[in-house]
KOLKOLFI-61799 format. One line per 2 residues: their letters; for each residue y negated, x, z negated of C-alpha. Coordinates in steps of 0.001 Angstrom, whole numbers, plus 500000, padded with zeros to 6 digits. Example, Ala and Ser with C-alpha at 12.3 -4.5 7.8 and 13.67 -1.06 7.14 Angstrom:
AS = 504500:512300:492200; 501060:513670:492860
END
This chain:
MK = 227902:245571:111224; 231154:243709:110458
SL = 229648:242526:107179; 226608:241236:109044
LF = 228758:239360:111543; 230777:237862:108679
II = 227642:236528:107009; 226291:235049:110236
TY = 229651:233415:111019; 229962:232082:107462
LS = 226510:230506:107542; 227126:229063:111002
VS = 230196:227197:109763; 228360:226046:106639
II = 225633:224135:108464; 227979:221733:110226
QL = 227619:219345:107264; 223837:219417:107588
LY = 223696:217018:110512; 224211:214104:108125
AQ = 220829:214425:106393; 218507:211412:106677
NI = 214784:210771:107163; 212331:208612:105193
SG = 209276:207103:106886; 206541:204638:105986
TV = 202846:203746:106119; 200293:203812:103293
VD = 197253:201485:103328; 194553:200259:100905
SS = 193887:196702:099764; 191928:196056:102975
NQ = 194959:197109:105017; 193164:200263:106177
PI = 195334:203382:106508; 194953:206059:103816
PY = 195055:209523:105406; 196092:212719:103605
AN = 197785:210994:100667; 200357:213071:098771
VI = 203933:211901:099366; 206538:213236:096923
IN = 210297:212735:096848; 211753:213410:093384
TT = 215254:213158:091998; 215827:210495:089343
DQ = 215211:213164:086674; 211845:214008:088299
QL = 212828:217257:090055; 210847:217853:093262
VK = 212993:217503:096418; 210372:217462:099151
AG = 206647:216836:099601; 204335:215959:102441
IT = 201157:214085:103328; 200231:211050:105400
DE = 198582:211580:108767; 195251:210158:109905
NG = 196944:206776:110504; 198427:206692:107026
RF = 201945:207399:108260; 204427:209814:106715
FI = 207786:211104:107873; 209954:213090:105448
TN = 212943:214788:107110; 216312:216102:105953
IQ = 216996:214045:102836; 220607:213824:101656
SD = 222076:210392:100888; 221211:209643:097246
TY = 218831:207762:094963; 215288:209148:094612
TL = 211872:208330:093203; 209060:208069:095750
VI = 205633:209004:094351; 202423:208518:096381
SS = 198978:209523:095138; 195497:209833:096572
LG = 192057:210401:095120; 190490:207071:094063
FL = 193805:205156:093925; 196394:204501:091273
PY = 199678:206407:091681; 202509:204489:093328
NQ = 206168:204829:092280; 209237:203330:093948
SI = 212960:203899:093597; 214673:204341:096979
TT = 218281:204842:097969; 219149:206555:101243
TE = 222390:205899:103085; 223819:207186:106343
EN = 221003:205394:108193; 217379:206548:108280
TS = 215174:204789:105719; 212090:202997:107065
LD = 210019:201582:104199; 207785:198544:104229
TI = 204028:199140:104277; 202917:200555:100936
TL = 199598:199343:099505; 197748:201500:096963
KE = 195430:199887:094428; 191958:201299:093930
ST = 191365:203008:090602; 188582:201643:088407
ES = 188342:204982:086589; 187572:208506:087731
LE = 190917:209894:088695; 191686:213503:089442
EV = 193815:214006:092493; 197311:215398:092013
TI = 197651:218788:093687; 201112:219452:095088
TA = 202188:222957:096013; 205053:222307:098396
KK = 207109:225293:099441; 207183:225587:103204
PI = 210416:226376:104993; 210833:229987:106064
VE = 210925:228909:109719; 209393:225786:111252
VK = 210477:224932:114795; 207752:222868:116466
PD = 207474:221580:120039; 204944:224188:121124
KT = 205792:227109:118845; 208050:228587:116199
VF = 206336:229367:112896; 207728:232170:110716
NV = 206227:231668:107248; 206101:235282:106112
AE = 204815:234384:102642; 208039:232434:101978
TL = 210536:235220:102652; 211497:237700:099950
TA = 212258:240698:102150; 208906:240796:103971
SG = 206801:242046:101049; 205806:245688:101227
NN = 206485:246028:104965; 203950:246299:107771
SL = 203521:243631:110425; 205656:245494:112989
DV = 208530:245569:110491; 208027:241862:109809
LR = 208180:241087:113546; 211655:242640:113602
KA = 212707:239876:111199; 211034:237044:113139
PG = 213413:234700:115001; 213782:235427:118715
VR = 211743:238648:118490; 212998:242204:118987
VD = 211213:245554:118846; 212609:248163:121233
NN = 212785:251968:121108; 209164:252310:122278
DD = 207962:249789:119639; 207370:247263:122434
IV = 207800:243631:121387; 210409:241587:123263
VE = 210629:237762:123111; 213485:235819:124729
GK = 214492:238929:126673; 211006:239531:128105
NG = 208485:242292:127482; 204775:241661:127586
VL = 203552:239750:124513; 199892:239040:123850
IY = 198992:239600:120182; 196471:237295:118501
ID = 195031:237639:114993; 193854:234279:113602
DR = 193642:232741:117103; 191685:235693:118505
QS = 193125:238129:121020; 193668:241739:120041
FL = 192692:243917:122986; 194514:247001:121718
QG = 197413:248188:123838; 200307:250628:123760
DD = 200287:253218:120977; 196969:251940:119631
LT = 198373:248410:119190; 201474:249834:117502
AF = 199322:251832:115081; 197276:248725:114252
LQ = 200371:246590:113590; 201742:249350:111373
SL = 198490:249337:109375; 198501:245537:108856
QA = 200552:244807:105727; 202893:241847:105235
DE = 201108:240825:102017; 198047:239981:104139
IE = 200027:237670:106469; 200523:233954:105899
SI = 202608:233214:108988; 203534:234371:112484
EI = 203430:231852:115343; 205637:232555:118353
IT = 204289:230625:121367; 206505:231123:124401
QP = 204862:228460:126608; 201097:228551:125943
SS = 198911:225899:127530; 195887:226588:129720
KY = 193720:226808:126596; 195164:230250:125889
DA = 194673:233478:127826; 197059:233767:130764
AG = 198001:237347:129822; 201429:238026:128346
NA = 204673:237525:130267; 206604:236539:127146
GI = 203828:234403:125669; 201717:234854:122571
IN = 202354:235955:119000; 199599:234683:116719
IR = 199447:236387:113304; 197726:234166:110747
LK = 196265:235981:107756; 196208:234546:104249
RE = 193217:232527:103155; 192987:230363:100042
KG = 192453:226654:100760; 191640:225272:097319
IG = 188214:224822:095720; 187396:227363:093007
TV = 187668:231095:092510; 191062:232726:092748
GS = 192330:236246:093189; 195544:238127:093697
FS = 196940:241607:093240; 200183:243085:094531
NT = 201845:246461:094684; 204977:247551:096525
LT = 206835:250791:096004; 209211:251661:098862
YG = 211797:254402:098974; 213514:255526:102194
DF = 213736:259253:102765; 210417:259480:100875
FR = 208258:257227:098680; 205634:254902:100111
NT = 203181:252652:098274; 201249:249540:099313
TQ = 198494:247963:097214; 196669:244731:097979
VG = 193878:242889:096150; 192017:239789:097258
IT = 189533:237247:095975; 188341:233899:097307
TK = 185424:231794:096109; 185281:228316:097537
AK = 182844:225478:096910; 182320:222164:098672
KW = 179797:223613:101153; 180837:227253:101505
DF = 183561:229768:100898; 183937:233538:100893
TA = 187088:235668:101112; 187548:239394:100667
NY = 190846:241246:100901; 191563:244960:100626
SN = 194882:246702:101187; 195928:250326:101057
FT = 199055:252051:102270; 199997:255644:101627
GR = 203279:257416:102087; 205658:259439:104192
ST = 208331:258262:106623; 210751:259931:109013
RF = 211889:259389:112574; 214409:261091:114805
IN = 215126:261085:118520; 217925:262876:120346
LF = 217816:263093:124141; 220690:264485:126189
RV = 219173:265006:129646; 221000:266060:132815
QG = 218622:267288:135524; 219606:269332:138554
DN = 221661:272351:137485; 220577:272156:133831
IF = 221387:270190:130693; 218742:269703:127997
DS = 220121:268717:124584; 216988:267904:122589
RS = 217020:267062:118865; 213714:266114:117229
NT = 212888:265145:113660; 209444:263902:112649
EN = 207790:263392:109274; 204776:261073:109225
DV = 202126:261101:106488; 199985:257971:106740
VN = 197054:256542:104795; 195728:253095:105793
HN = 192698:251236:104420; 192121:247613:105492
LR = 189145:245478:104461; 188897:241871:105570
TA = 185986:239541:104760; 185181:236017:105954
AD = 182677:233303:105079; 182188:229684:106152
YV = 179347:227258:105529; 179610:223493:105999
VN = 176224:222336:107269; 177211:218672:107129
SK = 180203:216476:107886; 180061:217407:111589
NK = 178821:221006:111718; 180266:224240:110360
IG = 179445:227904:110891; 181485:230959:110016
AS = 181571:234732:110238; 184083:237486:109571
VN = 184224:241293:109484; 187484:243244:109501
VS = 187688:247030:109180; 190772:249248:109372
LR = 190848:253006:108780; 193936:255060:109509
DA = 194615:258737:108843; 198005:259919:110075
TS = 199586:263324:110425; 202999:263872:111978
ET = 204990:267072:112082; 207851:267282:114560
NS = 210467:269991:114720; 212298:269983:118030
RT = 215193:272169:119159; 216322:271991:122810
PI = 219197:274169:124058; 218889:274588:127853
IR = 222427:274785:129244; 223641:275765:132707
RN = 225478:272730:134004; 228201:274584:135926
TR = 229080:277143:133219; 228109:275226:130048
VI = 226491:278453:128810; 223214:278307:126867
DS = 220519:279921:128971; 217793:279634:126337
IL = 216654:277502:123426; 213231:275878:123202
LA = 211802:275580:119660; 208751:273338:119423
PN = 207125:272729:116004; 204544:270064:116863
RN = 201680:268842:114659; 199736:265674:115529
EN = 196579:264663:113643; 195328:261128:114222
ES = 192304:259344:112744; 191236:255883:113858
LN = 188693:253169:113098; 189167:249545:114095
LN = 186227:247148:113609; 186248:243438:114482
TN = 183345:241040:113905; 183082:237337:114635
IN = 180503:234562:114485; 181531:230974:115221
YR = 180087:227477:115270; 182156:224277:115152
YK = 181182:220674:115734; 183509:217739:115173
DT = 182698:214033:114821; 184725:210947:113986
TG = 185212:209968:117640; 187468:212939:118331
RS = 184789:215008:120048; 184679:218688:119093
FL = 182901:221795:120281; 183430:225472:119456
ID = 181367:228579:120195; 183097:231852:119307
LN = 181420:235272:119650; 183299:238512:118974
YG = 182563:242215:119035; 185223:244851:118489
YY = 185072:248611:118354; 188035:250958:118293
QR = 187700:254726:117938; 190520:257246:117684
DR = 190507:261019:117360; 193817:262727:118092
FN = 194539:266437:118092; 197983:267639:119044
NQ = 199054:271245:118525; 202103:272197:120622
PN = 203459:275726:120128; 206586:276366:122221
FY = 208910:279322:121623; 211816:280264:123886
VT = 214652:282232:122283; 218133:283306:123291
AD = 221280:281701:121930; 221270:284464:119285
GA = 217682:283740:118303; 216024:286714:119996
PL = 212495:285841:121258; 211975:285487:125000
NE = 208471:284094:125535; 206021:281558:124146
NI = 203573:278970:125432; 201067:277618:122894
TA = 198972:274628:123944; 196901:271906:122310
QD = 195310:268631:123368; 192253:266876:121987
TP = 192297:263222:123144; 189582:261013:121622
ID = 189215:257428:122803; 186447:254836:122341
ID = 186878:251143:123152; 184122:248507:123048
IY = 185145:244843:123264; 182806:241883:123819
VA = 184161:238337:123899; 182445:234950:124130
KT = 184271:231656:124472; 183629:227934:124243
DY = 186029:225019:123762; 185179:221334:124131
EQ = 187372:218285:123487; 186836:214567:123604
KV = 188792:211362:123968; 189003:210171:127564
GK = 190961:207038:128321; 194225:207101:126412
GT = 194244:210840:126000; 192246:213949:125156
LA = 190358:216073:127664; 189801:219742:126844
LG = 187467:222089:128704; 186621:225683:127980
SK = 185448:229044:129224; 185791:232644:128166
LS = 184138:235916:129087; 185606:239213:127900
FV = 184373:242706:128661; 186317:245811:127643
KT = 185049:249367:128124; 187358:252300:127353
DN = 186216:255916:127354; 189075:258438:127302
TF = 188788:262213:127070; 191648:264637:127576
DF = 190835:268258:126706; 193663:270733:127261
FT = 193675:274099:125447; 195791:277210:125915
TE = 196153:279881:123260; 196646:283588:123846
NG = 196406:286275:121166; 195244:283634:118700
VS = 192282:282543:120855; 192163:278946:122193
TL = 190508:278335:125566; 189669:275014:127214
DL = 191515:274696:130515; 189118:272732:132713
NR = 191692:272343:135469; 193942:270383:133117
SN = 191197:268375:131356; 189558:265113:132379
TF = 187651:262017:131360; 188708:258514:132335
VY = 186390:255532:131936; 187853:252086:132493
DE = 185800:248864:132555; 187384:245438:132783
MV = 185712:242038:132782; 187762:238825:132783
TA = 185989:235528:133402; 188032:232418:132664
AY = 187696:228644:132659; 190268:225951:131929
IN = 190824:222217:131892; 193577:220435:130004
YN = 194442:216764:129583; 197124:215182:127421
FG = 197936:211557:126845; 200760:209289:125746
IK = 202445:206288:127368; 204897:204535:125056
KW = 207621:207118:124396; 206170:209670:126803
KI = 203579:212360:126208; 202146:214201:129191
QA = 200069:217353:129304; 198627:219066:132367
GL = 196298:222023:132577; 194846:224597:134940
RM = 193278:227950:134102; 191295:230215:136400
EN = 190823:233902:135638; 188804:236403:137632
TD = 189464:240087:136897; 186864:242682:137841
SK = 187885:246248:136915; 186819:249798:137629
GD = 188646:253015:136745; 186706:256269:137091
LN = 188527:259628:136735; 186405:262783:136485
TS = 187844:266309:136559; 186549:269802:137253
NQ = 188236:269596:140654; 186205:267174:142739
ND = 189203:266572:145018; 191119:265064:142097
NK = 188388:262586:141182; 189304:258977:141769
LV = 187391:255724:141586; 189540:252595:141784
KR = 187900:249163:141875; 189626:245815:141826
NY = 188494:242218:141932; 190963:239345:142095
TD = 191117:235688:141091; 194265:233903:139901
WF = 195121:230301:139107; 197494:229468:136283
PS = 198835:225923:136128; 200651:224633:133056
GG = 202072:221303:132022; 204733:219458:130156
LT = 206515:216188:129503; 207826:214994:126149
YQ = 210103:212009:125769; 210714:210565:122305
AS = 214066:208932:123027; 214439:207741:119423
QN = 213294:208663:115952; 215899:211432:115916
HS = 215882:212726:119499; 213074:214300:121479
LA = 213122:216050:124872; 210423:218340:126261
LV = 210023:220027:129658; 207270:222663:129887
YS = 206049:224927:132698; 203513:227767:132662
RR = 202413:230642:134881; 201228:233906:133326
IQ = 200042:237426:134149; 200640:240866:132622
RP = 197937:243396:133450; 198685:247130:133131
NY = 197568:248966:130006; 194449:251087:130345
QE = 196352:254375:129997; 198893:253298:132605
LN = 196093:253311:135184; 194835:256831:134425
PF = 196197:259010:137271; 195781:262295:135405
EF = 198649:264303:133966; 199242:264265:130183
QL = 201533:266747:128507; 203871:265104:125995
DE = 205756:268296:125184; 206704:271530:126929
LS = 209086:269798:129347; 207829:266188:129492
FR = 204657:264848:131073; 203084:261474:131712
RG = 200797:260374:134496; 199290:256971:135177
NP = 199269:254960:138360; 195834:253703:139492
FL = 197459:251434:142071; 199767:249689:139612
QP = 199769:245951:140298; 199840:243212:137636
QY = 203069:241307:137232; 203241:237508:137387
TD = 205562:235218:135481; 206704:231652:136087
NL = 208347:229987:133063; 210240:226701:132941
KL = 211706:225508:129643; 213705:222407:128637
SH = 214224:221735:124939; 215871:219080:122790
TY = 215035:218442:119134; 217263:216513:116748
KY = 215691:215133:113561; 212762:217530:113984
TL = 214996:220438:112916; 217900:221239:115244
TT = 216318:222605:118416; 218183:223614:121563
SI = 216389:225042:124574; 217171:226557:127940
SY = 214603:228394:130015; 214296:230148:133353
TH = 211781:232924:134000; 210919:234712:137238
IS = 208728:237825:137100; 207384:239311:140314
DF = 206153:242914:140628; 207810:243849:137332
FA = 206542:247244:136191; 208408:249677:133981
QV = 208155:253199:132617; 210248:255424:134865
TE = 211314:258985:134038; 211577:261188:137123
AE = 212723:264769:137562; 210353:267387:138954
GE = 211868:270770:139671; 214610:272225:137506
NR = 213061:271654:134087; 210161:269242:134013
NF = 210259:265435:133960; 207462:262931:134435
IN = 207047:259490:132931; 205006:257041:134931
TR = 204764:253280:135339; 205625:251645:138654
NV = 206239:248215:140129; 209983:248509:140619
AD = 211635:245089:140712; 211576:241326:140435
QE = 213056:240106:137168; 214990:236925:136399
VI = 215802:235740:132883; 217914:232736:131866
NL = 217773:232057:128130; 219694:229603:125933
SV = 218734:229355:122273; 219577:227185:119269
SY = 217736:227120:115937; 218288:225108:112773
PK = 216423:225272:109456; 217992:223260:106658
KI = 217851:222626:102944; 221494:222154:102060
TD = 221032:221452:098363; 218223:221709:095844
WW = 219221:225357:095342; 220336:226477:098806
SV = 218371:226530:102057; 219212:228287:105325
YM = 217757:229104:108692; 219974:229930:111650
SA = 219128:230848:115215; 221286:232090:118058
YV = 220518:233047:121633; 222131:234262:124807
FY = 220170:235406:127839; 220980:236818:131237
NK = 218612:239510:132492; 218636:240607:136126
FN = 216396:243128:137910; 216293:242949:141715
PT = 214798:246267:142932; 211755:246337:145180
DP = 211529:250150:144814; 214330:251923:146736
SF = 214707:254496:143931; 215363:251800:141339
IA = 218950:250799:140596; 219737:247061:140381
VD = 220774:246192:136826; 221824:243015:135064
QT = 222998:242282:131541; 224055:239318:129419
TY = 222850:239679:125852; 223577:237516:122855
GG = 222435:237644:119282; 221216:235714:116305
YA = 219345:235603:113055; 220488:234057:109771
QS = 218776:233706:106440; 219959:232066:103213
TF = 217837:231538:100111; 219395:230563:096783
KL = 217491:229253:093746; 219296:230638:090697
GK = 217276:228847:088025; 214706:230053:085488
GF = 212467:231338:088277; 215128:233510:089907
SF = 216005:233348:093605; 218167:235410:095932
EV = 217887:235923:099674; 220182:237432:102277
SG = 219206:237745:105940; 220467:239531:108996
WY = 220030:239815:112730; 222220:241109:115536
SS = 221724:241897:119223; 224494:242818:121628
PS = 223945:245480:124343; 220782:244806:126341
IW = 218236:246276:128771; 214954:247644:127445
GG = 211987:247901:129766; 214133:247384:132836
TY = 215522:250947:132655; 217317:251559:129339
NT = 220840:250203:128805; 221194:250033:125029
ES = 224094:249484:122680; 224247:246724:120058
LG = 222142:246910:116929; 221113:244769:113974
AL = 220153:244740:110316; 221193:243211:107004
NI = 218603:242648:104253; 218927:241344:100690
GV = 216416:240500:097985; 216128:239020:094504
QK = 212982:237473:093055; 211739:236351:089647
KW = 208686:234096:089165; 206990:233145:085917
DN = 203469:231898:085236; 201296:233725:087823
WT = 203633:236705:088228; 206192:237506:090923
VK = 208612:240420:090942; 210950:241271:093838
LT = 213621:243865:094453; 214789:244129:098073
GN = 216999:246244:100272; 216310:246549:104008
DI = 218780:247574:106729; 221351:248312:104044
LY = 224060:249073:106645; 221673:251339:108605
TI = 222326:249628:111934; 218761:249526:113338
PW = 218893:253011:114975; 219351:252607:118728
RG = 221315:254320:121448; 220935:253901:125196
TT = 221167:255478:128614; 218948:255500:131674
QF = 219197:256921:135173; 216582:257210:137893
GD = 217395:259233:140969; 219056:262517:139943
LF = 217886:262281:136324; 220239:260971:133598
ID = 219313:260541:129906; 221496:259588:126961
GR = 219199:258864:124010; 219462:257916:120365
GG = 216694:257345:117853; 215592:255657:114687
SD = 213672:255932:111442; 214335:255735:107715
SR = 214694:251962:108029; 217189:251755:105157
TV = 214866:251287:102189; 214692:249905:098669
QF = 211495:248128:097619; 210071:247016:094288
YV = 207276:244465:094507; 205050:242921:091841
SH = 202168:240471:092281; 199814:238539:090041
SF = 197396:235734:090816; 194425:234808:088658
GN = 191372:232553:088537; 190802:228809:088572
KD = 191311:226354:091385; 190333:222699:091494
VK = 191667:219898:093677; 192040:220519:097378
TK = 189779:218824:099867; 191544:216229:101922
KQ = 191199:217892:105296; 192583:221176:104043
RK = 195920:219993:102755; 198857:221493:104614
SG = 202498:220511:104335; 204070:221756:107540
LE = 204057:218204:108994; 200705:218209:110786
DE = 202137:218970:114233; 204964:216418:114194
ED = 203199:214189:116723; 201934:216990:118939
RI = 205078:217247:121018; 203476:219327:123800
SN = 201268:222439:123670; 197602:221615:123484
END
């Protein structure tokens, strides 16, 4: 951990000099003085080494940031025009060039294709973009591992995602909501491999166009998709070693013509990993000192296909099918001495060798139609169907022995818990120019049906019997109807955005058991309004201020509403709460951006009816986990981020945060807690020449509160990687969590129950990665060129 802090401190001091970098701007037109959009803009050194690249916007303007004072060659090219070259010298002032006129070419001229390397992190007004494909240490990991590396994101001991100190993140895949929750969402993220991901967008203040769910905002995972015309393919393989070997293989192919394109990608993961969790529990007159070690064998198969057809210049249709198969088996060996609290003498020892078999299928289909004309009017129809099916069988033999190992008694149980989820979603979005701004209207209808079965078996003399009194079915239907309006416009240096979203939630939970007295039917119907808005002030070319507000909702997970009792192990149980209320969040955020890179923000968040998982004692031995509305939460967050290319061979990204988290109890059993937490993330990439590069990254978090109940100690990670590129080959060797500082430790207390816990996995790994790309690719179409500059003028969420 000291080494990690040294690296972060060293890099922090190093970037002081970076504030002196300059910007280059200009406008490109043709001989008729008409702007030329999407022209390539290249900044080279005098010996023709690429420094930075970008493109002009629809008005022919370009803005290249972070250029050190020196002499360069400016090269501008566009299809149908002769290349333009100009020598420029930057000083301590920003360089604003005169209007540049390109001459039409009298010959057929092939367009120059520039592959500009994106920065690892792009900080934009409405989101932070983590370009996964640009970081060495992401390859071979799953998406949940990658999220641990994303700036401002943490993953807690329950694999819940935390952003800016807040739980409750809505996960999107390619702009479409994933309706999976809890353990099922975790399993899906673990099956999605980093080699399939292009970037991760962290949107902490979504506009009314997005779903209102998610206290902490939205994380949008964008999958890779080739943008050039032609046929290209790729293959990669990653071998990982932690406590055991794991292997990830990925192969993809894209065929793209002027009118249509098709993409297919397949990935496979197979391997074994380990986890441990130690819980020291004090309850009544007893102490339970549990030590559990788990080995997981996992096989994942992911197939992703997509096709688009351009009907004409205004109309486009598309479709996609994604399938994920997961087969996982975990074996847990748990040993729990039960100790008399007053004498410290072991009364008995519980031995529980647990085997969990889990098979799941995740299917997502989409059909979409897009219309867009030259007046700025656009229309989208998006239809989705998703199906998720999981079969889980958990065998739980429990053996009680004396301190000397002599058998006392046994209790052998098993649970069969299949689940089926059907998801139907239809949405429309419409935009057009109105006055000096853009008006957006839209609607969305989503219907989710979950069918849960819990069959409980007891075993005596080798014969298993279904216990109807401890079995149940739970069917949960939820329909959310939404509509929104959003308007944004600009007045001189100001940009203003205002929006309103309405969501009606109609839900029904139906519990059926063999005991009619335990049956419950809970219906709810409620309508909420979610305003959002923001102001952006462009004080100068270098300084921009933005103030954004949004209101959001976090609905309970489906399983959290099931009132029946689930057995987690011999001594721990979980029951849902059918009367659990949604929690509501009000966010206000002020940010300042300097030279489109250095971003400082401060935000205030108030969450009412905050719900958390609470562990309660029942009797001398058993404890129950349930979710309750326990408090109102307040979060004050200050963050600073700065990506920078220091030299041609050294680039860095730094972010730091400090937030104050306070929970004001509304439940008399809940203890008021507050905590100030600070942390940061740093990443340096060095180009070593001849295709070699080296990367070092690390993150740190001081003690914090997880889920409103767990007070945790500090933790972090240090990662290193080296890469070699030649022709169409890439080879990487990386080390993750090399100091083994990710494992967590924390304490919680609720009523008379106290728990001191520690857990982790084999996060310290070594990975060897190799990839190869093949095929042919022609020039890129103008509207598909990306440089990371497209959102420079969109200073407010839209």
